[in-house]
N, C-alpha and C positions, 0 to 999 in steps of 0.2 A: 504494499500500499504506500509506503514511503516513497518508493521509486515513481509510482504513478502520480502521486500528489506532486511531486517534484516536476514531472513533465507538465502537468496541469498549470503549475505556477509559471512554468516557462511560457506556456501559451499566454497567460495573462500578462506577463512581464513584456513579451514581444508586442502584445496588443496595445499596452500602455505607451510603449516606446514609440510605436508606429503612430499613435494618437498624438504625440508631441511633435513628431516630424510633420504629420498632416497639418497640425495647427500651423506650423511655420510656412509650409508650402501654399496652404489655402490663404494665408493672410497676404503672402506675396502675390499671388495669383489675383485675388480680388483687388488689392490695392493698386497694382500697376494698371489694371483695367480702368478702375475709377479715376486714377490720376491722369491717365492719357486722355480719357474723355473730358475730364474737367479743364485740363489745360488746352486742349486742342478743339473741343467740341465737334470732333469728327467721328461720325458713325463709321466711316471707312477705316479709320485708324484702329478702332476698337475691333472691328471685324478682321483686319490683318493681324492683330495680336492673337485673337482666337485661332486663325489659320495657321500661324507659326507654331503655336503650341501643339495643334493637332498633327501637323506634318511632322514635327519632331517626335511626337509619340508614336505615329505609324511607323516611321524609320527605325526606331530603336527598340521597338517591342521584341522582335525576333531575336536580336543581339542580346538584349537584357535576359530573355528567357534562357538562352544558351548559357550565359554566365551563371545564372541561378542553378541550373542543372549541373553544371561542371566545376563549380567552386563551392567552398563551405558557405552556408547560407548566412551565417552570421557575419563572415568576412565581407560578404556583398552588401549587407545592410551597412556596415561601417563605411565601406568605400562610398556608397550612396550618399551618406550624410556628410562625409568629408568633402565630396565634390560640391555638394550644394552649399556648405558653410564657405568654401573658398570663393565661390562665385558671388554669393551675397556680400562678401567682404569687398570684392572687386567693384561690385555695383555701388556700394556705398562710397568708396573713394572716388569713383566717377561722378556720383551725384553731387558730392561736396565740392569737387574741383571745377565743375561747370557752372556758369550763371544760370539762374532759374529760367531766364527768357529763352535759353537755348532749347528747352524742353517743351516750348509752346508751338514749335513748328512741326505739323504732322509729317513733314518730309524731312525733318532735320536729323543729321547723323547722330548727335548725342542722344536724342530720344530713342532711337532704334537700337544703338549700342547697349543702352540701359535695359531696354526691353529684352533683347536676346541674352544678355548676361543672366538676367532673372529667370527667362523661361527655360534656359539650359539647366539652371539649378533646380528649378521645379520638376523638369523632366527627369533628372537623375534620381529624384525621389520615387519615380515610377518602379524602380527596382524593387522596392519594398512592397508595392502592390502586386508583384508576381510571387515574392518570396512567401508572404504570409498566407495565401490559400494553399500552397504546397505544404506548409507547416501544419495547417489544419489536417491535411490527409496524413501526416506523420504522427500527430499527437492526439487526434480525436477520432473515436470509433466511426465506422461508416454510417451506422444508424442514427447518428445525432450530429453529423457534420453540417447539415442544413441549420441547426440551431447555433452552432458556433458561428456559421456564416452570418447569421443574424447579428451576432455580437460585432462582427467586422463592420456591419452596416451601421450599428449603433456608434461605434467609434468614429465612423466618418460623419455621422450626423452631429456628434459632439464637437468635432473639429469644425464644422461649418457654423455651429452655434456660436463658438468662440470667435472664429476668424471673421465672420460676417460682420459682427459687432465691432470688434477692435480695428478691422482694417478701415472701415468708414470713418471711425473716430480719429484714427491715427493720420489718415490722409487729411482729414479737415484740420487737425492740430498742427501738423508740420509737413505736409507733402509726403514724400518717400523716406525722409530722414528717420523718423521714429519707427516706421514700418521695419526698416532694415536693421536698426538697433535691436528692436525687440525679437526679430527674426534670428539674429545672430546669437542672442542670449539663449532663446529657446532650443535652437539647434545644438548649441553647445552643450546644454544640459542633457539633450538626448543622446549625444555622443559619449558623454561620460557615463550615463546610465547604462547604455549597451555594453560598455567594457566590463560591467559586472555581471551581466547575464550569461549563465552557463548553459549553452544550448547542448543537450544531451547527444552523445553519439551511440549510445547502446540501445538494445532492444526495449520495447515498451510492452507490458502486459495489460490486458483488458480487465477493466473493473470500473464499477461505478464509483465517482469521486464526488463527495459532498461539496468540494470546492468549486464544482461547475454548476451552472443553473440546473434545475430539476431535469432529469432525463439525459443529460450529457455526460458521456463517459470517455475515458482515455482510450487510444487506439491500441488495437493488437498488432504487433508488427515482428516478424521473423527476423532477428539479427540485422536490423536495419542501421543505416547511418544517416538520419534525417538532417543532421547538421553538416554533412560533408557533400562529396561530389559522387555523382553517378559514374560507375566504371564504364557504362556503355556510351560511347560517343564523346568521351571526355576530351575536352579541348577543342571541339568542333561545333559549329552551329547546326550542322546536319538538318539543313531545311527539307531536303528530300525525304529523310526519315520521318521527320515531323508531319509532313504532308501525308506520308503513307499511313502513319498512325491514325491521323484524322479521318482519311478516306475509309479506313477499315471499320469505322463506326457507323452504322446506317443512320442517316439523317443528320450527323454531326456537321458536315460541311454546309448543309442548308441552314442549320441553326446560326453558324458563323456568318453566312451571307445575310440572313434575316437581321442579325444584330448590326451588321455593317450598314444595311439600308436604314435601320432605325437611327444609327449614328449620322448617316446622311441627312436625315430630317433634324436630327438634335443639333447639328451645326448651326441651323436657323436660331435655336435658343442661345447658343453660346455667342453668336455674332451679334444678335439685337436685344436680347432680354435686358441687359444693363441700361442700353440707351433708352429702351421703352420705359423702364421703371424710374430712371433718373429724369425722364420728362415730366413726371408726375410729382416727384418728391426731391428733397435735398439728398446729398450724398449721406448724411448722417442718418436720415430716416430710412434710406434704402438699405444701408448697413443693418440698422436695427431691425427692420422688417425681416431680412434674411436670417437674423439671429432668431426670431420667432419661428420663421418658416422651417428652420433646420430642427426644431423640436419635432416636427413631423418625420424627419428621417430617423430621429432617435427612438421615437414611438414605434415606427414601423420596424426597426431593427429589433427592438425588444419584443415585439409581438412574434416575430419570426423565431427568436431565440426561445420564446416560451412555447409556441404551438408548433414549429416546424413548417414544412411546405406540403405535407400530405404524401400520398403515394406517387404523385406524378408531377415533379416539378416543371416538366416541359409544358404541361398545360397551363400551370400557374404563370409561367414566363409570358405566354401569348395573352392570357386573360388580363394580366397587368398592363400589357402594352395597349390593350383596348382602352383601359381606364386612362392611360396617359395621354393617348391622342385625342380622347373624348374631352379631356380637360384643356388640351391645347386648343382645341376648336371653340370651346365655351368661354374661357376667361377674357379673351379679347373683344367680345361682342360689346362690351361697354368700357368706356374710359374711366375706370373706377378703381381706386386702390383696394376697395373691398373685394371686388371681383378678381383682381389680380391675386390678392393675398389668399382668398379662399381656393382658387384653382391651383396655385402653386402648393399650398399646404397639402391639398389632397394628392398632388403629384409627388411631393417629397414623402408622403406616408406609404405609398405603394412601391416606390423605387427600390428600397431594401429587399422586397420580395422578388423583384426581377433579378437583381444583382446575386442574391443568395440562391436563386434557382439556377442561374447559369454556372456559378461556381460549384454547386453541389452536383450538377450534371457531369461537368468535367472531372470532378474529384472521383466520381465513381466509375466512369466508363474509360478513362485515360490511364495507362500505367504510371505509377508514382514517378518513375525515373524520367518520364518524358513530360510531366506535368508543368514544369518551368517553361519548356520550349512551346507547349501547346498553349499555355495561358499567354506567353508572350507573342505567339503567332496570332492568336485570337485578338490580342490587343492591337496588333499592328493592322491586320485586315479589317477589323471593325472601325478603326480610327482612320483608316486611309480614306474613306469616302468623305469624312467630315471636312477636311481642309478645302475640298472642292466647293461645297456649300458655303463655308465660312468666308472664303475669298470672293465667291460670285455674289452672295446674297447681299452683302453690304453694300456695294455700288449699285446693285439692282434695286435694292430697298431706297437708297438715297436719291437715285436719279430717275426711277421709274415709279415706285409705289408711293413715295412721299409727294411727289408733284401730282400724281394721280388722284390722291385723296386730299390734296390741298386746294387746288383750283382746276382740277382736270375733270375727266369723264367720270371717274369714281365718285368725286364730291358731288356732283350734279345727279348721278343716278342713285346712290345709296347714302350719300351724306346726311340726308334729313333724319335717318333713324341710326345710322352707323357712327355718324360724326365725321368731322373733317379736320384736316390738319396733318402735321408730320407723324404725330403718334398714332393716328388712325391709319396711316399708310403702313406702319410697322405691325399694327394689330392685324391688318388684312392678310400680311404674310404669314402671321401665326394661324390664322383660320384656315387658310389653304394648306398649311403644313399638316394640321390636324385631319383634315379630309383625306389627304393622300395617306397618312399614317394608318387611319382606320380601315381604308380599303386594303392596304397591304396585309394588315394583321388578320382581317377576315379571310383573305385568300390563303394565308399561311396555316390558319386553324383547319382548313378543309383540304390541306395538302397531304400527299403520300409521304414526303420526308417527315413531316410532323408525326404521322402514325408510326413509322419505322423507328424513329428515335424514342418516342414513348415506350414502345415495346421493348426496345434494347435496354433501356434504362431500368424498366421493371423486372427484366429477367436477367440482367448481367451480374456477375460476381463483383463486389465492390473492390477497387484498387487498394493496395496496401504498399506501405514502404518496404522495400526489400530487393 
């Protein structure tokens, strides 16, 4: 029991440490987006920031996954934090060295050097998003991994709650200066804490542990080395082998493609949502609102950790998408903070179910030694579509939909009930996105790959570390 309890404690320590790093990275992400829009008042600039972030995520996912599989996982977490820490420090030096006016030009070199430094630092933190689900496989039994994945969602929600509030307040207080100072302090603490975490390298025996929420048990594993590297394919990205593993699971390629399509539409959110929200309230109010909204993510994650996902997480994933796209269609119908807040809260409440469902599916049907690469591959493919949307939708919204709903044909046709102005142009983009998402999800629910993956999940033997 002592060994099992020790492994459960490791799970919690890694979870808390990752929470600290997420606080750092989300703070930087929110803040640089807020700061750029407030300094330049350019929707195009904020869209390009989202595009840079998503391009870098797509390009690095497969590589990060191979690093996770082929090197000790604790080492990769340490390297991830160290890279972020160094880049944030360089960004602070640049920010202090340049006059503030140089960051007001949306085409200025200082602004985009600052953006790239911070985005690379945030992207380096994605290594942890690949490591942690694989550690759930190693440390938690197959029957309760969905609940542990719910705790991962709760941790993400807590980080949103903290960072969305403090990023808005810090930007209002002192631009990017206090954002970067706080980020360096918090990230330094997380690096120090991780050095004391002892990730076990020995086997884990199955047993119920009172240290986990009700129903969650530690994993059974034959002489595994979850902290270390996989012998298979060590030192290689092995993209061909990873694709072969994915192709061998009926319906799994279709699931990844479906998630990529969802992220294609989700790029609209990332590119336009901040501009839409900031058109109705101050940066402080927008940051505080996100703090309230993120409690939905926390509650959703806790519900998953308490109840699980049921017998078929594949169906849960698609049903959650129906809710998300329905919300995207409804909340922009009125230019109202209340409608916006209610819609986004429901969205945040169900997103942990979707994330936990996808993680639980991969953790069961993919061999443990390949999970880092498969998680990384899925991250790359799913994010590859979003940059196209983020880069294209900002100028389209700025130069097509905003004029269309300000003094164009749209304002004359539907302006009497939908409203007119720049914000209503952005709202129309959200409505059309919701319609397309609902149609795509309805088609997926009736598809053959959905039925094949559902059957594979319910009949497959769970993956274990070994």
